[in-house]
N, C-alpha and C positions, 0 to 999 in steps of 0.2 A: 549526567543523565543517561540512563540505560534504556534501550529500546524495549526491553522486557517489562519496564514499568508502565508502558503504554499499550502493550499488546498481550493478548491471552491466546492460548491455542484455539479457543472457540471462535476467534475472529480471524482464522486462517482457513482458506479453501485450498487444499492440496491438489485438487482436481477440479478446477473451475471450468464449467461449460459455458463459455462466453465466446461469441464470434466477432464482437466489435468492442471498441473501447467504451462506448456508451453502455453496452450491456455489462461489461466488466465493472464499470463504476457503479451501476445500479445494484449489481449483486453484492459488492463490498459495502455500499452504504446500507443496504438491507441487512447485511450481516451485523453491522454495528448496531442498527436499530433493534434487531431481534435479541441481541445480547445486552441491551440496556445502556449502550455507550453514547447514544444521542437521544434527545427528547422528541425530535421531529424529523422523521426520515425524508419527507418531501422537501422540507426546507434545506436540509443538508445536501440532498441530491442536487437541488437547484444551484446551491452555492458552488459545489464541485464542478458541475457542468458549465456554469458561468465562467469559472476560472479556466477550465479546459478550453473554452471557446476563444479565450485571449491568446493562448499559445499552447501547443501540445506539451504535455508533461512526459512524453516519451523521451527518454534520455539515451544512454548508451549501454552496451553490455547486456541487452535484453531487459532493461529495467524501465518501467513507467512509474511515475510517482504523482498521481493525481492528488490534489490537496485543496483545502479551503479553510478559511476562517469562518466560524459559525457560532452563533450564540446558542445553538442546540447542544453544544458540548460544554462540560464544566472544566475539562482539562484536555490535554493532548490525547487523542485516541488514534488507533491504527487498525487497519484490516489488510490482510495480504491474500492475494489470489495467484495461484500458479495455473495458467490456462492449459487445458489439455492440448490444444492446438495454439501455437503462438499467435498473437494478435497484432495487427498493424496499428500502432499508436503514433504514426508519423514521427518516429524517433530521429534524433540528431544523426545517428550513424546509418539510418535507412534500414536497420535490421528489425525484425519483429520482436515484440515484447514477450518475454518468457516469465516475468514476475511483475505483478502489479502491487504496489504498496500505496494504499490510500491513507492519507493523514488528514485529520481535522482537529482544530483547536479553537478556543474562544478568541474573539477579535482582539482582546487586550493582552494576549499571551503570545509573544513572538519567539523568545529565547528557546524553549524546548522544541518548538516547531522547526526552527532553523537547524538546531543541533541534530534532531532526528533525521532530517533530510540529508545533512552532511554525513552522518554515520551510515545511513543506508547506502548512499552513493559510494562511500569508501569500501563498504563490504562488497558491493557488486563489482567493484574493480578487481577483486581478488578472484583469479581463476579457480582456486581451490574451493572457495565458498560457493561460487556459482555452480560448479560441478557437483558439490555436495547437495545443494538444494535440488538439483535436477535428479539426483539418484534416490532421494528418500521418498517414502510413500504416504506419509501422514502429516496432518497439521501439527501434531505433537513433535514429530521429528524436525519439521521446519522451525518450530519454536525453539527446540533444544539447540539447533545449530546457531540460532541468533543468541541464545543465552551463552553458549560456549564461546562465541566470538567476543563477548563482553568481559570474559575473565582475564 
């Protein structure tokens, strides 16, 4: 399973103007909706926010991975936002979030969802990858970095 199979450059915000985790989640869900990746924006947003209320998805290395299972998606979909100013996602390491990766998939599909979360986590553990994502300017360049990591 490749991340690039569930992501398109149109679903990446290279300069996301969000000042809170809820605002970041709203923008990424909206991006999925605008690009036809989910059938019901409000339903998906509610599912992601409900999951986030259980426990923060702020991880380590500047990564947050809000996610949810929702029947508004036919398959695993992703949206990525790189905040202009890092966001407090109550991460495990106490550091602000510099990359938000939102995942959503149908309730009956767990394998690709879990695999994608693992791949993203491993990528963000690599200093070289994190630094490269911080240096690039466009959604296409972020997408290309992800594609290159899969070769």
